[in-house]
Each structure stands twice: as structure tokens, then as C-alpha cells.
Phi, psi and omega in degrees: 000122176265128181250126179239132176275104179264007179275193180243017173216156180295147180228149173249142184259137172244128183245144170210157180227156177200164173284145181225023181295129178303132180083000180099164183222140174282345181282147178225146174277137184211186177261002176212140177285153179188201177291119181059021180237125182239164175234145173230125181240152180224152177208141172279131184202130181281155173102164182271344177265134184298158180289160177294148182307325182294344180290337184277114176217006178255119179268128176267121182229194179290347176277121180302140179242112178287143183277119180204165174232172178094202183302130180070026186296156174255339182225149174238170178129186183274356181220167170213172184258020182275127177048055176295117186293151175306131180086346180278158175224160178220160180247129176245124180257149181236151174223127186240134176240128179285163179291159177295320173212161182226149177267007180227151175249357182281164178292146179243144181239137177238152179237133176246127181246132175239122181241122175277139175229150178287130183299000000 
């Protein structure tokens, strides 16, 4: 996902994910796959070729994750979403793991939310 700041002030991105299946879902987002448990990971990474699998270490869950690097970081990679300058863009890559087993055979829907905030 390429994110571009089309505004006129720098923005920092906050990301969160959740299940959005109509009528509810037995699946939950977590930091480990399991029965009815899935993982969604994200990383900022430059280039058109995806990052190496070892680069993914940030789990996107229902808890918002502010984009930052350094001590206590939420994201790694060659880019971050902190104070994205007007007109600048960054690339966010995702990695999704299905559950080990599932109690449902129906389709599941997930929602990813990106919120810009002023630094």
C-alpha cells in the first residue's frame, strides 16, 4: 500500500486492524496463529519488490499502532510513517497468516484503518 500525504502539513500514521465480518467472526487478530487466530503484520519498506520475510515483526491488531522507529518501535524497515511531509509517499507492506484450524467455512472480512494525525 502506497501512502501519499496530499495535505499541506506533515502527518503521522496510526494503523489498526480488526475483523469486520457481518454478524461477527470467530476469528481474532493476534501475535500468534492458532485455532481461529490469525496474524497480520506490517512493515515500511522502499521499492517495488517486497521486503524479506524476516523484516515483518509488527503485528497489527485492534490496538492502534503509531508508526515510528527507534527504541520501542512498532515498525522496522527503510521507511516509517512519522511526520510524512506534504507530497511525500511511503510504502507499507503486509503479511497475513491464516489460522491453524477454523471453526467456520464462511468468508471472513478484515478491516485495516489508517488515521493521519498531526505530529
